[in-house]
C-alpha positions in Angstrom: 33.7 -69.0 -101.1 34.5 -72.5 -102.3 35.0 -72.2 -106.0 36.1 -75.8 -106.7 35.7 -76.5 -110.4 35.5 -80.3 -109.9 36.6 -82.6 -107.2 39.6 -84.7 -108.0 38.6 -88.3 -108.7 41.4 -89.8 -106.5 44.1 -88.8 -104.2 46.5 -89.3 -107.1 44.6 -86.8 -109.1 44.7 -84.4 -106.2 48.4 -84.7 -105.9 48.8 -84.0 -109.6 46.7 -80.9 -109.2 48.8 -79.7 -106.3 52.1 -80.5 -108.1 50.9 -78.7 -111.2 49.6 -75.7 -109.2 53.0 -75.3 -107.5 55.1 -75.8 -110.6 53.0 -73.4 -112.7 53.1 -70.8 -109.8 56.9 -71.0 -109.7 57.2 -70.9 -113.5 55.0 -67.8 -113.5 57.2 -66.2 -110.9 60.4 -66.8 -112.8 58.8 -65.1 -115.9 57.5 -62.3 -113.8 61.1 -61.7 -112.5 62.4 -61.3 -116.1 63.2 -57.7 -116.7 62.8 -57.8 -120.5 60.0 -60.3 -121.4 59.1 -60.9 -125.0 55.4 -60.9 -126.0 55.7 -64.7 -126.2 56.9 -64.9 -122.6 54.1 -62.6 -121.5 51.6 -65.1 -123.1 53.4 -68.0 -121.5 53.3 -66.2 -118.1 49.6 -65.6 -118.4 49.0 -69.2 -119.3 51.0 -70.4 -116.4 49.4 -68.0 -113.9 45.9 -69.1 -115.0 46.9 -72.7 -115.0 48.1 -72.5 -111.4 44.9 -70.6 -110.5 42.8 -73.4 -112.1 44.6 -76.2 -110.3 44.3 -74.4 -106.9 40.5 -74.0 -107.5 40.4 -77.8 -107.7 42.5 -78.8 -104.7 43.4 -75.6 -102.8 42.0 -74.0 -99.7 41.2 -70.3 -99.4 44.8 -69.5 -98.7 45.9 -71.1 -101.9 43.1 -69.4 -103.8 44.0 -66.0 -102.3 47.6 -66.4 -103.4 46.5 -67.5 -106.8 44.2 -64.5 -107.2 47.1 -62.3 -106.1 49.6 -63.8 -108.6 47.1 -63.5 -111.5 46.5 -59.9 -110.6 50.3 -59.2 -110.5 50.7 -60.8 -113.9 47.8 -59.0 -115.4 49.2 -55.6 -114.3 52.6 -56.6 -115.7 51.1 -57.3 -119.1 49.0 -54.1 -119.1 45.6 -55.4 -118.2 44.7 -53.5 -115.0 41.0 -53.7 -115.4 41.0 -57.4 -115.3 43.7 -57.4 -112.7 41.3 -55.3 -110.5 38.9 -58.2 -110.2 41.6 -60.7 -109.1 43.2 -58.2 -106.7 39.8 -57.4 -105.1 39.2 -61.1 -104.7 42.7 -61.7 -103.2 42.1 -59.1 -100.5 38.5 -60.2 -99.9 39.6 -63.8 -99.3 42.4 -62.7 -97.0 40.1 -60.6 -94.9 37.0 -62.8 -95.0 38.8 -66.0 -94.2 41.2 -64.4 -91.6 44.3 -65.5 -93.6 46.6 -63.2 -91.6 48.2 -59.9 -92.0 50.7 -61.0 -94.6 48.1 -62.0 -97.1 45.9 -58.9 -96.3 49.0 -56.8 -96.9 49.7 -58.6 -100.2 46.1 -57.8 -101.2 46.8 -54.1 -100.6 50.2 -54.4 -102.4 48.6 -55.7 -105.5 45.7 -53.3 -105.3 48.4 -50.5 -105.2 49.9 -51.9 -108.4 46.5 -52.0 -110.1 45.8 -48.4 -109.0 49.2 -47.3 -110.2 48.6 -48.9 -113.6 45.3 -47.1 -113.8 46.9 -43.8 -113.0 45.1 -43.4 -109.6 48.0 -42.3 -107.4 45.8 -41.5 -104.4 44.4 -45.1 -104.3 47.9 -46.4 -105.0 49.4 -44.5 -102.1 46.5 -45.5 -99.8 47.0 -49.2 -100.5 50.8 -48.9 -100.1 50.3 -47.2 -96.7 47.8 -49.9 -95.6 50.3 -52.6 -96.6 53.1 -50.7 -94.9 51.1 -50.5 -91.7 50.7 -54.2 -91.6 54.4 -54.9 -91.8 54.8 -54.4 -88.0 52.3 -57.2 -87.2 53.7 -59.8 -89.6 55.6 -62.2 -87.4 57.5 -64.1 -90.0 60.7 -62.3 -91.0 60.8 -63.8 -94.5 57.2 -62.6 -95.2 58.1 -59.1 -93.9 61.1 -59.0 -96.2 59.1 -60.2 -99.2 56.4 -57.6 -98.6 59.0 -54.8 -98.0 60.8 -55.7 -101.2 57.6 -55.6 -103.2 56.6 -52.2 -101.7 60.1 -50.8 -102.3 60.0 -52.0 -105.9 56.9 -49.8 -106.4 58.8 -46.8 -105.2 61.7 -47.2 -107.7 
Protein backbone atom coordinates (compact mmCIF):
# COMPACT_ATOMS: atom_id res chain seq x y z
CA UNK A 1 0.00 0.00 0.00
CA UNK A 2 2.96 2.32 -0.21
CA UNK A 3 1.65 5.71 -1.22
CA UNK A 4 4.86 7.66 -0.95
CA UNK A 5 4.49 10.88 -2.88
CA UNK A 6 8.23 11.37 -3.31
CA UNK A 7 11.21 10.03 -1.50
CA UNK A 8 13.03 12.64 0.60
CA UNK A 9 16.29 13.68 -1.01
CA UNK A 10 18.29 13.42 2.20
CA UNK A 11 18.03 12.30 5.79
CA UNK A 12 17.68 15.98 6.71
CA UNK A 13 14.65 16.23 4.42
CA UNK A 14 13.19 13.12 6.01
CA UNK A 15 13.62 14.61 9.46
CA UNK A 16 11.88 17.80 8.34
CA UNK A 17 8.97 15.75 7.00
CA UNK A 18 8.72 13.79 10.26
CA UNK A 19 8.87 16.94 12.36
CA UNK A 20 6.26 18.71 10.25
CA UNK A 21 3.97 15.66 10.25
CA UNK A 22 4.06 15.48 14.05
CA UNK A 23 3.72 19.23 14.56
CA UNK A 24 0.76 19.47 12.19
CA UNK A 25 -0.86 16.39 13.75
CA UNK A 26 -0.63 17.95 17.22
CA UNK A 27 -1.88 21.31 15.96
CA UNK A 28 -4.83 19.60 14.29
CA UNK A 29 -5.65 17.85 17.53
CA UNK A 30 -5.56 21.10 19.52
CA UNK A 31 -8.05 22.62 17.06
CA UNK A 32 -10.22 19.50 17.08
CA UNK A 33 -10.43 19.78 20.88
CA UNK A 34 -11.79 23.35 20.63
CA UNK A 35 -15.47 23.29 21.53
CA UNK A 36 -16.41 26.42 19.59
CA UNK A 37 -14.25 26.66 16.48
CA UNK A 38 -14.69 29.50 14.04
CA UNK A 39 -14.96 28.82 10.30
CA UNK A 40 -11.38 30.10 10.01
CA UNK A 41 -10.23 27.57 12.62
CA UNK A 42 -12.06 24.82 10.73
CA UNK A 43 -10.14 25.74 7.57
CA UNK A 44 -6.88 25.87 9.52
CA UNK A 45 -7.65 22.46 11.05
CA UNK A 46 -8.34 20.97 7.62
CA UNK A 47 -5.10 22.38 6.26
CA UNK A 48 -3.11 21.07 9.21
CA UNK A 49 -4.68 17.60 9.00
CA UNK A 50 -4.01 17.30 5.29
CA UNK A 51 -0.50 18.72 5.78
CA UNK A 52 0.29 16.07 8.37
CA UNK A 53 -1.21 13.43 6.08
CA UNK A 54 1.00 14.58 3.20
CA UNK A 55 4.21 14.51 5.25
CA UNK A 56 3.42 10.99 6.51
CA UNK A 57 2.92 9.81 2.92
CA UNK A 58 6.49 10.89 2.25
CA UNK A 59 8.26 9.40 5.29
CA UNK A 60 5.81 7.36 7.30
CA UNK A 61 5.08 3.70 7.46
CA UNK A 62 1.66 2.10 7.30
CA UNK A 63 1.04 2.83 10.99
CA UNK A 64 1.68 6.54 10.46
CA UNK A 65 -0.51 6.54 7.38
CA UNK A 66 -3.34 4.72 9.15
CA UNK A 67 -3.25 7.29 11.94
CA UNK A 68 -3.16 10.12 9.38
CA UNK A 69 -6.17 8.64 7.57
CA UNK A 70 -7.98 8.36 10.90
CA UNK A 71 -7.24 11.97 11.87
CA UNK A 72 -8.30 13.36 8.50
CA UNK A 73 -11.56 11.40 8.76
CA UNK A 74 -12.17 12.76 12.27
CA UNK A 75 -11.59 16.32 11.05
CA UNK A 76 -13.82 15.89 8.02
CA UNK A 77 -16.65 14.63 10.22
CA UNK A 78 -16.12 17.59 12.55
CA UNK A 79 -16.48 20.06 9.68
CA UNK A 80 -19.54 18.37 8.21
CA UNK A 81 -17.99 16.41 5.32
CA UNK A 82 -18.96 12.80 6.11
CA UNK A 83 -18.88 11.58 2.51
CA UNK A 84 -15.21 12.47 2.10
CA UNK A 85 -14.54 11.32 5.66
CA UNK A 86 -15.88 7.89 4.68
CA UNK A 87 -13.01 7.39 2.23
CA UNK A 88 -10.34 8.19 4.81
CA UNK A 89 -12.07 6.18 7.56
CA UNK A 90 -12.36 3.14 5.28
CA UNK A 91 -8.67 3.46 4.44
CA UNK A 92 -7.68 3.82 8.11
CA UNK A 93 -9.44 0.57 9.00
CA UNK A 94 -8.18 -1.21 5.87
CA UNK A 95 -4.57 -0.31 6.68
CA UNK A 96 -4.94 -1.37 10.31
CA UNK A 97 -6.38 -4.75 9.34
CA UNK A 98 -4.29 -5.49 6.24
CA UNK A 99 -1.01 -4.54 7.90
CA UNK A 100 -1.78 -6.13 11.27
CA UNK A 101 -1.30 -2.84 13.10
CA UNK A 102 -2.91 -4.14 16.26
CA UNK A 103 -6.25 -3.98 18.02
CA UNK A 104 -5.94 -0.32 19.03
CA UNK A 105 -5.69 0.96 15.46
CA UNK A 106 -8.37 -1.48 14.28
CA UNK A 107 -10.63 -0.18 17.05
CA UNK A 108 -9.80 3.41 16.08
CA UNK A 109 -10.86 2.56 12.54
CA UNK A 110 -14.21 1.36 13.86
CA UNK A 111 -14.49 4.42 16.12
CA UNK A 112 -14.08 6.84 13.23
CA UNK A 113 -16.40 4.80 11.02
CA UNK A 114 -18.97 5.09 13.81
CA UNK A 115 -18.57 8.87 13.71
CA UNK A 116 -18.98 8.90 9.94
CA UNK A 117 -22.09 6.72 10.13
CA UNK A 118 -23.54 8.92 12.85
CA UNK A 119 -22.90 12.03 10.77
CA UNK A 120 -24.72 10.38 7.88
CA UNK A 121 -27.65 9.46 10.11
CA UNK A 122 -27.02 5.70 9.88
CA UNK A 123 -27.55 4.74 13.52
CA UNK A 124 -27.40 1.00 12.84
CA UNK A 125 -23.93 1.23 11.26
CA UNK A 126 -22.86 3.66 13.97
CA UNK A 127 -23.90 1.25 16.74
CA UNK A 128 -22.27 -1.68 14.93
CA UNK A 129 -18.92 0.11 14.68
CA UNK A 130 -19.11 1.30 18.30
CA UNK A 131 -19.77 -2.30 19.41
CA UNK A 132 -16.85 -3.61 17.35
CA UNK A 133 -14.51 -0.98 18.82
CA UNK A 134 -15.85 -1.71 22.32
CA UNK A 135 -15.20 -5.44 21.81
CA UNK A 136 -11.55 -4.71 21.06
CA UNK A 137 -11.00 -2.80 24.31
CA UNK A 138 -10.39 -6.02 26.22
CA UNK A 139 -7.49 -7.07 23.98
CA UNK A 140 -5.70 -3.71 23.91
CA UNK A 141 -2.77 -4.20 26.25
CA UNK A 142 -1.65 -0.59 26.62
CA UNK A 143 -3.65 1.15 29.36
CA UNK A 144 -3.25 4.61 27.79
CA UNK A 145 -4.57 3.34 24.47
CA UNK A 146 -7.56 1.72 26.21
CA UNK A 147 -8.32 4.98 28.02
CA UNK A 148 -8.05 7.03 24.80
CA UNK A 149 -10.38 4.71 22.94
CA UNK A 150 -12.85 4.51 25.82
CA UNK A 151 -12.95 8.32 26.07
CA UNK A 152 -13.60 8.58 22.32
CA UNK A 153 -16.40 6.02 22.52
CA UNK A 154 -17.89 7.72 25.59
CA UNK A 155 -17.81 11.08 23.79
CA UNK A 156 -20.02 9.67 21.07
CA UNK A 157 -22.63 8.65 23.65
CA UNK A 158 -22.92 12.13 25.16
